[in-house]
Structure formats: structure tokens, C-alpha cells
N, C-alpha and C positions, 0 to 999 in steps of 0.2 A: 179255750184251752187247747183244743186240737190244733188250731192254727199256730199257737205258740210252740207246741211240741214238735211241729214239722211232720206230723203223721197224716195230715189232711191230704186226701187224694182228689185229683181232678179228672174229670171225664170230658175232654175237649172235643167239641163237635163244631161244624160250621152250619149256620142256619140264617134265614132271612129275619132280620131284626123286627121289621114292621109286623109280620105275621105272628112272630113269637110274642111281641108286646100285646097284640090284640088278644091272643088267647090267655096270656098271663094276667093282664089287667082287667079283662071283661068282668070277672066276679066282683071287683071293687066298685065297678060302675053302679051296681045294684045298691050297695051300701051308701054310695054318694047320693044317689037319687032319693033314697029314703030320708036323707038329711036335707033334701032340696038343694043340693050342690050340683053345679055343672062339673063334669069330670071328663077330661079329654087328654090325649097324648098324641104325639106325632114324632116321626123320624125325619131327619133332615133330607134324606134321599130314599124314597121308596125302593125296596128291593136290595137295600144295603145288606151285605152278608158280613156276619161277625164270626169269630172263632174263639170260643170260650166254653166254660162249663155252664150250660144253660140252666141247670138246677140251682147251682149256687148263685148265679146272677139273678135268677128268679126270686130267690129268698131275699136278696138285698133289695131288689126293685119293689117287691110286694111289701116289705117292711117299711120302706120309705114312703110309698104311696098310701099305705094303710094309716101311717101316722099323720100324713098330710090330711087325709079325709077325716080322721078321728079328731084332730085338733083345729079343723077349720069350721067355724060356726056358720058362716054364710058366704055366698059368692061362688067361687070355683076353685078347682084344683086342676092344674095343667102340668 
């Protein structure tokens, strides 16, 4: 509802995507390992810098990855 109202604030920063993904997704690796799933991620170019709201991007990424782990019965999530 905040998005639709136009009240949503963004805090734009620049950061290295691979380091950020490592710290953002590391906790989900524990959950995946508990289900005997392989869990991995990669960035097409190490050291790639992105400019965005890292908190909001983190929420989206964690939500997608958590659902992938939650609904994967066996194998891997990449």
C-alpha cells in the first residue's frame, strides 16, 4: 500500500553486488542445508557495482530465495 500511495522512500547507495549478496543470502544457506539442499548464487561479473536501495532490494531477494528454499523438496536452489 505504501508503494501505491507514492509515499515510499528510497535510500540509494552504491555497493558491490557480490559482497552484498554473500552477506544477504548467507543465512538462507543454513536453512537450505537443513533440508539437504545445495544452495548457491553467483554474479555475472565479480566486483560489479550497483546503485539502488540495498535494504529494499534485500527484502525482495530474501523473499524470493526463501520461497525457493521453502518449496524445493530436493536438489538445489541457485
